[in-house]
Residue frames relative to the residue before (quaternion, step in Angstrom):
aa qw qx qy qz dx dy dz
M 1.0000 0.0000 0.0000 0.0000 0.00 0.00 0.00
K 0.4018 -0.7305 0.5051 0.2231 3.47 -0.97 0.98
K 0.3355 -0.7661 0.5229 0.1644 3.44 -0.92 1.04
D 0.5074 -0.6536 0.4648 0.3153 3.54 -0.94 0.93
L 0.3789 -0.7438 0.5067 0.2153 3.53 -0.97 0.89
L 0.5082 -0.6246 0.5034 0.3134 3.52 -1.16 0.63
L 0.0243 -0.8046 0.5933 -0.0030 3.49 -0.91 0.83
D 0.2901 -0.7729 0.5427 0.1550 3.58 -0.50 1.26
G 0.5351 -0.6493 0.4478 0.3025 3.44 -1.30 0.65
G 0.1807 -0.7759 0.5965 0.0976 3.55 -1.29 0.39
W 0.4965 -0.6784 0.4685 0.2717 3.55 -1.08 0.72
T 0.4330 -0.6194 0.5895 0.2853 3.55 -1.26 0.61
D 0.6157 -0.4918 0.4321 0.4386 3.56 -1.31 -0.02
W 0.5856 -0.5690 0.4444 0.3685 3.51 -1.28 0.39
S 0.0553 0.7996 -0.5974 0.0264 3.51 -1.02 0.73
L 0.5550 -0.6179 0.4392 0.3423 3.60 -1.20 0.61
L 0.4748 -0.6134 0.5336 0.3370 3.45 -1.26 0.59
S 0.5555 -0.6518 0.3941 0.3336 3.55 -0.99 0.82
D 0.7528 0.3226 -0.2069 0.5352 3.68 1.03 -0.44
S 0.4955 0.6358 -0.4529 0.3810 3.61 1.18 0.44
D 0.0596 -0.7866 0.6142 0.0198 3.57 -0.26 1.25
C 0.6181 -0.5394 0.4263 0.3812 3.56 -1.27 0.50
S 0.5031 -0.6778 0.4501 0.2913 3.57 -0.93 0.80
E 0.7933 0.2003 -0.0969 0.5666 3.58 1.17 -0.53
P 0.4856 -0.6934 0.4493 0.2855 3.60 -0.92 0.72
C 0.7666 -0.0138 0.0249 0.6415 3.60 1.29 -0.43
G 0.7484 0.4350 -0.2982 0.4022 3.57 -1.35 0.12
G 0.6260 -0.5538 0.3293 0.4394 3.55 1.22 0.20
G 0.0786 0.7598 -0.6363 0.1079 3.47 -0.76 1.26
E 0.4597 -0.6789 0.4977 0.2832 3.47 -1.25 -0.29
Q 0.0636 -0.7966 0.6011 -0.0043 3.57 -1.07 0.74
T 0.4174 -0.7336 0.4846 0.2296 3.60 -1.02 0.77
Q 0.0917 -0.7544 0.6468 0.0644 3.60 -1.06 0.92
V 0.1470 -0.7967 0.5833 0.0579 3.54 -1.21 0.67
R 0.0336 -0.7651 0.6394 0.0681 3.51 -1.24 0.30
T 0.2840 -0.7547 0.5720 0.1504 3.52 -1.27 0.52
C 0.4541 -0.6720 0.5257 0.2566 3.48 -1.38 0.52
T 0.4065 0.7235 -0.4440 0.3378 3.48 0.65 1.34
N 0.6328 0.5198 -0.3115 0.4821 3.54 1.32 0.40
P 0.3400 -0.6084 -0.5690 0.4365 1.60 1.02 2.33
K 0.6403 -0.4355 0.4580 0.4365 3.46 -1.54 -0.22
P 0.5347 -0.6003 0.4777 0.3542 3.54 -1.16 0.58
Q 0.0501 -0.8083 0.5866 -0.0059 3.60 -0.88 0.86
N 0.8701 0.1411 -0.1064 0.4600 3.47 -1.33 0.58
G 0.7427 -0.4151 0.2077 0.4827 3.44 1.02 0.92
G 0.3733 0.7247 -0.4948 0.3010 3.57 1.23 0.34
K 0.6433 -0.5798 0.3703 0.3361 3.49 -1.33 0.56
D 0.4605 -0.6483 0.5231 0.3067 3.59 -1.12 0.59
C 0.5964 -0.5443 0.4336 0.3999 3.62 -1.17 0.34
E 0.3025 -0.7296 0.5862 0.1806 3.51 -1.20 0.72
G 0.6786 0.4785 -0.3617 0.4240 3.48 -1.24 0.62
P 0.6566 -0.5413 0.3646 0.3782 3.62 -1.29 0.23
D 0.3685 -0.7287 0.5328 0.2223 3.55 -1.17 0.53
H 0.7620 0.1976 -0.1865 0.5878 3.62 1.21 0.13
K 0.0103 0.7758 -0.6308 -0.0071 3.67 -1.18 0.38
S 0.4420 -0.6657 0.5412 0.2620 3.53 -1.32 0.28
V 0.0491 -0.8062 0.5890 0.0257 3.56 -0.86 0.81
R 0.5556 -0.6076 0.4519 0.3435 3.60 -1.19 0.57
C 0.0023 0.7908 -0.6114 0.0282 3.47 -1.17 0.68
N 0.8064 0.2487 -0.1890 0.5022 3.56 -1.28 0.30
K 0.1843 0.8457 -0.4878 0.1131 3.59 0.88 0.83
E 0.4208 0.7082 -0.4767 0.3068 3.56 1.27 -0.09
S 0.5901 -0.5911 0.4343 0.3373 3.58 -1.19 0.68
C 0.4349 -0.6909 0.5092 0.2723 3.60 -1.05 0.71
E 0.4132 0.6916 -0.4847 0.3406 3.55 1.22 0.15
G 0.7245 0.3125 -0.2608 0.5563 3.55 -0.59 1.05
M 0.6150 0.5190 -0.3678 0.4660 3.53 1.21 -0.10
H 0.1226 -0.8256 0.5487 0.0488 3.52 -0.62 1.04
T 0.2557 -0.7631 0.5742 0.1501 3.58 -0.91 0.92
L 0.1704 -0.7592 0.6217 0.0895 3.57 -0.56 1.17
K 0.0275 -0.8035 0.5946 -0.0131 3.55 -0.77 1.00
N 0.3983 -0.6789 0.5604 0.2578 3.62 -0.85 0.87
P 0.3003 -0.8153 0.4640 0.1728 3.56 -0.22 1.23
C 0.7008 0.4817 -0.2613 0.4567 3.53 1.25 -0.35
C 0.3941 -0.6689 0.5825 0.2407 3.53 -0.94 0.97
S 0.5962 -0.6032 0.4179 0.3256 3.60 -1.18 0.65
T 0.7508 0.1595 -0.1311 0.6274 3.56 1.33 -0.26
T 0.4815 -0.6831 0.4988 0.2296 3.50 -1.17 0.76
C 0.8235 0.2677 -0.1086 0.4882 3.58 0.93 -0.87
G 0.7393 0.4111 -0.2078 0.4911 3.55 1.03 -0.72
K 0.6071 -0.5117 0.4099 0.4490 3.51 -1.07 -0.58
G 0.0196 0.8006 -0.5946 0.0714 3.59 -0.74 1.11
T 0.5288 -0.5927 0.5069 0.3348 3.49 -1.30 -0.65
R 0.1565 -0.7245 0.6650 0.0916 3.53 -1.34 0.52
E 0.2723 -0.7664 0.5630 0.1470 3.55 -1.06 0.76
R 0.1242 -0.7584 0.6370 0.0604 3.53 -1.08 0.84
V 0.0481 -0.8020 0.5948 -0.0263 3.56 -0.87 1.11
K 0.2037 -0.7631 0.6011 0.1219 3.60 -0.72 1.04
K 0.0269 -0.8043 0.5934 -0.0154 3.52 -0.90 0.98
C 0.3808 -0.7166 0.5398 0.2236 3.52 -1.00 0.84
V 0.0996 -0.8082 0.5765 0.0680 3.50 -0.79 1.01
N 0.4423 0.6862 -0.4734 0.3307 3.52 1.25 0.13
G 0.4571 -0.6340 0.5294 0.3300 3.60 -1.21 0.38
E 0.6222 -0.5659 0.4085 0.3546 3.52 -1.36 0.54
D 0.5364 0.6618 -0.4126 0.3227 3.65 1.06 -0.43
D 0.6741 0.4985 -0.3199 0.4413 3.60 1.07 -0.62
G 0.6208 -0.6005 0.3420 0.3701 3.62 1.20 0.06
Y 0.6516 0.4589 -0.3286 0.5068 3.49 1.30 -0.14
K 0.2283 -0.7890 0.5643 0.0833 3.56 -0.67 1.21
C 0.5208 -0.6591 0.4681 0.2742 3.47 -1.01 0.97
D 0.6162 0.5881 -0.3667 0.3741 3.68 1.01 -0.69
K 0.5136 0.6239 -0.4620 0.3653 3.66 1.16 -0.06
I 0.6634 0.4711 -0.3332 0.4764 3.60 1.16 -0.47
K 0.0633 -0.8154 0.5748 -0.0269 3.40 -0.70 1.31
D 0.8496 -0.0228 0.0161 0.5267 3.55 -0.74 -1.05
K 0.6291 0.5829 -0.3369 0.3886 3.59 1.03 -0.79
S 0.5721 0.6135 -0.3641 0.4046 3.60 1.25 -0.27
H 0.7420 0.3797 -0.1958 0.5167 3.51 1.31 -0.38
K 0.0320 0.8224 -0.5617 0.0839 3.57 -0.65 1.05
V 0.1539 -0.7552 0.6322 0.0801 3.59 -0.96 0.94
E 0.0119 -0.8025 0.5964 -0.0144 3.58 -0.77 0.99
E 0.5573 -0.5794 0.4872 0.3411 3.53 -1.28 0.49
C 0.0103 -0.7955 0.6056 -0.0173 3.64 -1.15 0.66
K 0.0767 -0.7168 0.6901 0.0639 3.49 -1.44 0.35
E 0.2795 -0.7612 0.5707 0.1293 3.48 -0.79 1.15
W 0.3307 0.7491 -0.5071 0.2691 3.64 0.45 1.14
S 0.5591 0.5844 -0.4305 0.4006 3.59 0.79 0.92
P 0.3911 -0.5515 -0.6248 0.3905 1.62 0.59 2.48
F 0.6841 -0.4335 0.4053 0.4241 3.55 -1.47 0.11
Q 0.2607 -0.7825 0.5483 0.1384 3.65 -0.73 1.06
R 0.2401 -0.8170 0.5129 0.1088 3.47 0.04 1.42
D 0.6708 0.5323 -0.3268 0.3999 3.63 1.02 -0.78
K 0.7230 0.4227 -0.2220 0.4993 3.58 1.31 -0.48
C 0.7284 0.4545 -0.2168 0.4647 3.50 1.19 -0.63
P 0.4760 -0.6618 0.4930 0.3040 3.61 -0.98 0.68
S 0.5809 -0.5732 0.4519 0.3604 3.49 -1.26 0.55
P 0.4889 -0.6652 0.4615 0.3247 3.60 -0.92 0.77
C 0.6026 0.5488 -0.3437 0.4664 3.62 1.34 0.06
D 0.5297 0.6482 -0.3838 0.3899 3.49 1.38 -0.18
K 0.2297 -0.8120 0.5166 0.1453 3.63 -0.26 1.22
D 0.5852 0.5685 -0.3770 0.4384 3.66 1.22 -0.12
S 0.7065 0.4460 -0.2670 0.4803 3.58 1.28 -0.15
D 0.2111 -0.7792 0.5738 0.1379 3.61 -0.93 0.79
E 0.2366 0.8239 -0.4908 0.1562 3.64 1.20 0.42
Y 0.8015 0.2632 -0.1305 0.5208 3.53 1.01 -0.76
S 0.2565 0.8210 -0.4744 0.1875 3.57 1.25 0.59
N 0.7355 0.3805 -0.2670 0.4930 3.61 1.12 -0.47
I 0.5746 0.4950 -0.4096 0.5070 3.54 1.17 0.60
E 0.4545 -0.7450 0.4302 0.2311 3.55 -0.37 1.46
K 0.7427 0.4402 -0.2646 0.4296 3.63 0.73 -0.98
L 0.7104 0.4233 -0.2559 0.5007 3.59 1.27 -0.05
K 0.3273 0.7412 -0.5256 0.2593 3.58 1.19 0.36
H 0.6767 -0.5427 0.3282 0.3739 3.53 -1.15 0.62
C 0.5158 -0.6028 0.4846 0.3683 3.63 -1.04 0.62
P 0.5113 -0.6398 0.4781 0.3173 3.64 -1.10 0.55
D 0.7034 -0.4341 0.3541 0.4374 3.56 -1.35 0.22
R 0.8166 0.2527 -0.1892 0.4833 3.56 -1.15 0.60
A 0.6190 0.5015 -0.3552 0.4891 3.63 1.28 0.45
K 0.3189 -0.7430 0.5553 0.1947 3.43 -1.15 0.76
C 0.2434 -0.7808 0.5597 0.1336 3.59 -0.76 1.00
T 0.1186 -0.7649 0.6315 0.0447 3.53 -1.06 0.93
D 0.3769 -0.7261 0.5438 0.1873 3.58 -0.77 1.18
L 0.0235 0.7965 -0.6021 0.0502 3.58 -0.62 1.12
S 0.1495 0.8271 -0.5195 0.1538 3.59 1.15 0.72
E 0.1014 -0.7605 0.6400 0.0422 3.56 -1.20 0.77
D 0.7112 -0.4193 0.3464 0.4453 3.52 -1.37 -0.04
T 0.6563 0.5243 -0.2886 0.4594 3.59 1.18 -0.62
G 0.7573 -0.3358 0.1796 0.5305 3.64 1.24 -0.10
P 0.6490 -0.5181 0.3804 0.4071 3.53 -1.38 0.17
K 0.0316 0.7790 -0.6261 0.0112 3.49 -1.19 0.72
R 0.0246 0.8111 -0.5843 -0.0029 3.54 -1.10 0.41
N 0.2813 -0.7495 0.5817 0.1442 3.54 -1.19 0.50
C 0.1740 -0.7741 0.6026 0.0865 3.64 -0.89 0.89
K 0.0372 0.7914 -0.6068 0.0638 3.58 -0.83 1.05
C 0.3679 -0.7519 0.5030 0.2150 3.56 -0.63 1.08
V 0.2046 -0.7934 0.5664 0.0881 3.59 -1.02 0.76
M 0.7414 0.4170 -0.3048 0.4285 3.55 -1.34 -0.10
G 0.7251 -0.4468 0.2712 0.4484 3.59 0.94 0.72
Y 0.5542 0.5928 -0.3947 0.4309 3.63 1.26 0.09
E 0.2290 -0.7316 0.6279 0.1344 3.53 -1.35 0.45
L 0.5286 -0.6676 0.4489 0.2709 3.55 -1.23 0.75
D 0.1664 -0.7467 0.6369 0.0956 3.53 -0.79 1.07
E 0.2363 -0.8339 0.4808 0.1331 3.62 0.04 1.31
G 0.6109 0.5566 -0.3812 0.4144 3.64 1.08 -0.55
N 0.7810 0.3146 -0.1522 0.5176 3.54 0.98 -0.81
W 0.3469 -0.7942 0.4351 0.2441 3.45 1.50 -0.01
K 0.5659 0.5462 -0.3980 0.4723 3.53 0.72 1.12
C 0.4034 -0.6645 0.5534 0.2990 3.54 -1.28 0.40
R 0.0742 -0.8133 0.5771 0.0005 3.58 -0.74 1.09
E 0.5929 -0.5400 0.4423 0.4016 3.60 -1.20 0.46
K 0.4973 -0.6372 0.5141 0.2869 3.45 -1.19 0.80
P 0.5046 -0.6435 0.4589 0.3474 3.59 -0.95 0.65
P 0.5780 -0.5938 0.4081 0.3831 3.67 -0.93 0.58
V 0.4457 -0.6975 0.4963 0.2618 3.49 -1.00 0.88
K 0.3550 -0.7432 0.5236 0.2179 3.60 -0.75 1.00
P 0.4786 -0.7011 0.4410 0.2916 3.49 -0.80 0.96
T 0.4929 -0.6647 0.4785 0.2936 3.52 -1.03 0.66
P 0.3834 -0.7282 0.5023 0.2654 3.63 -0.51 0.96
R 0.4091 -0.7236 0.5252 0.1819 3.43 -1.02 1.22
P 0.4663 -0.6896 0.4700 0.2933 3.66 -0.87 0.82
I 0.4631 -0.6467 0.5276 0.2982 3.58 -1.06 0.78
P 0.4155 -0.7140 0.4973 0.2649 3.58 -0.77 1.01
V 0.1749 -0.7669 0.6067 0.1149 3.47 -1.15 0.71
L 0.3224 -0.7873 0.4955 0.1750 3.49 -0.71 1.08
S 0.4247 -0.6996 0.5191 0.2463 3.49 -0.95 0.95
P 0.6555 -0.5041 0.3617 0.4305 3.65 -1.26 0.36
V 0.6169 0.5395 -0.3539 0.4507 3.66 0.96 -0.69
S 0.6678 0.4854 -0.3186 0.4658 3.70 0.92 -0.81
I 0.6017 0.5333 -0.3488 0.4815 3.62 1.07 -0.72
S 0.6304 0.5483 -0.3220 0.4453 3.63 0.86 -0.90
V 0.6750 0.5175 -0.2726 0.4498 3.51 0.93 -1.01
I 0.6383 0.5252 -0.2988 0.4770 3.57 0.98 -0.90
L 0.6925 0.4827 -0.2899 0.4510 3.53 0.86 -0.89
C 0.6069 0.5249 -0.3512 0.4824 3.62 1.16 -0.69
V 0.6751 0.4748 -0.3258 0.4612 3.64 0.91 -0.68
I 0.6396 0.5138 -0.3537 0.4492 3.62 0.96 -0.56
F 0.7289 0.3693 -0.2081 0.5376 3.58 0.99 -0.82
L 0.2959 0.7972 -0.5143 0.1112 3.61 1.04 0.28
H 0.7569 0.3190 -0.1866 0.5390 3.56 1.06 -0.78
K 0.6410 0.4423 -0.3589 0.5144 3.53 1.07 0.42
D 0.7267 -0.3675 0.3215 0.4831 3.48 -1.36 -0.13
L 0.3855 -0.7661 0.4689 0.2115 3.51 -0.64 1.13
P 0.4292 -0.7136 0.4683 0.2954 3.69 -0.74 0.71
E 0.6839 -0.5305 0.3125 0.3915 3.37 -1.10 0.54
G 0.7015 0.4123 -0.2942 0.5013 3.63 -0.66 0.99
C 0.6605 0.4566 -0.3176 0.5044 3.65 1.21 -0.29
T 0.0981 -0.7883 0.6069 0.0245 3.54 -0.94 0.90
């Protein structure tokens, strides 16, 4: 009977992952390549392939000279927290071998922004203005609760405010409301303790019209 031969595994050629985009549009980025131990597969107890099945390789090595970053200089809001868009655009010609269509989703970026350099008091509402929702997406600037006095403490570095409950209420920061203060528990009064001299005086008064006890004069 013929015995099955051992067949060791062999690697395929390196290939790019289908969803592995280059990390940079120019100037050198990284991209992932993979290979599998299927050329051939190990059979009949043959050895597996040795070494890694994936690696990073350099990509988009072309110089970024000629790449222009267009940035929307304006935040979507002047006073609160908004967004700003950044768009990278290739302005090189195609003759240099670098094609602009390599730049896909990674060329567009939306970032959060705050135009507080400096804070524009003449254009921005006070953080104490309950009719304005300009700062509604900034947790530390949400409107003060009912029964709370708001003090505007805004500076050049940005809007600020302080909330203080009035009319005997205190601020419950966890539930963000003013609540009644719990009643103050009275301080227990200590029970007076009579000294031996005081006891003697009391006894002398009691027996004033009687035979005085020893010690009374």
